C-alpha positions as CSV (number, residue, x, y, z in Angstrom):
1,G,38.1,-20.4,41.5
2,C,34.5,-19.5,41.4
3,T,32.0,-19.4,38.5
4,V,30.7,-16.3,36.7
5,E,27.4,-16.9,38.5
6,D,29.2,-16.7,41.9
7,F,30.9,-13.5,40.7
8,C,27.6,-11.9,39.7
9,N,26.0,-12.8,43.0
10,H,28.9,-11.2,44.8
11,V,28.5,-7.9,42.9
12,H,24.7,-7.7,43.0
13,R,21.9,-10.2,43.6
14,T,19.9,-9.2,40.6
15,L,22.8,-9.3,38.2
16,V,22.4,-13.0,37.4
17,K,18.8,-12.5,36.3
18,D,19.8,-9.6,34.0
19,M,23.0,-11.0,32.6
20,K,23.1,-11.8,28.8
21,Y,26.7,-13.0,28.7
22,A,30.1,-12.3,30.1
23,L,33.4,-11.4,28.4
24,V,36.5,-12.8,30.2
25,W,40.2,-12.0,29.8
26,G,42.8,-14.0,31.7
27,R,44.1,-17.5,32.3
28,S,40.7,-19.2,32.2
29,A,39.9,-17.8,28.7
30,R,41.0,-19.7,25.6
31,H,41.0,-16.5,23.5
32,Y,40.7,-12.8,24.4
33,P,38.0,-11.9,25.1
34,Q,36.0,-15.1,25.5
35,H,32.2,-15.1,25.5
36,C,31.1,-17.0,28.6
37,G,28.0,-18.1,30.4
38,L,27.2,-18.5,34.1
39,A,28.9,-21.9,34.4
40,H,32.4,-20.6,33.3
41,R,35.1,-21.2,35.9
42,L,37.1,-18.1,36.7
43,E,40.7,-18.1,37.8
44,D,42.7,-15.7,39.9
45,E,43.2,-12.2,38.3
46,D,40.7,-12.8,35.5
47,V,39.0,-9.7,34.1
48,V,35.2,-10.0,33.7
49,Q,32.8,-7.7,31.8
50,I,29.1,-8.4,32.3
51,V,26.8,-7.6,29.4
52,K,23.2,-7.2,30.5
53,K,20.0,-7.9,28.6
54,K,18.2,-5.0,27.0
55,E,15.3,-3.6,28.9
56,T,12.0,-4.4,27.5
57,E,9.9,-2.0,29.6
58,E,7.8,0.7,28.1
59,G,10.0,3.5,29.6
60,G,13.5,2.3,28.6
61,R,16.5,4.3,29.8
62,G,17.3,7.9,29.0
63,R,17.0,8.9,25.4
64,F,17.2,5.3,24.2
65,K,13.5,4.5,24.9
66,A,12.1,1.2,23.7
67,H,8.9,2.7,22.3
68,S,8.2,6.2,20.9
69,N,5.1,8.2,20.3
70,A,6.5,9.3,16.9
71,P,5.1,7.7,13.7
72,A,7.1,4.9,12.2
73,R,7.5,6.6,8.8
74,I,8.2,10.3,8.0
75,A,5.3,10.2,5.5
76,D,2.9,9.5,8.3
77,R,3.7,12.7,10.2
78,E,1.1,15.4,10.5
79,K,1.4,18.2,8.0
80,K,1.9,21.7,9.4
81,A,0.0,24.6,8.1
82,P,2.0,26.6,5.5
83,L,3.7,29.8,6.7
84,K,1.9,33.1,6.0
85,Q,3.7,35.4,3.7
């Protein structure tokens, strides 16, 4: 068997750097799922789920951006002019 690190390198070379932890189901796991690190030894027919670290860049991904231009509190929003009647 190989390790989780070998598995990550086989899938993509940058996956090891971005990995937070792995969830493993199968014969090598003591319980289902098992939280594992890079050194965990995998056995044949194990199922592995890689959980990546959150992105800390300014942009973020999609609508889940790390930083927003909106004020932190609703009370800090700019007041709009009242509607004319």
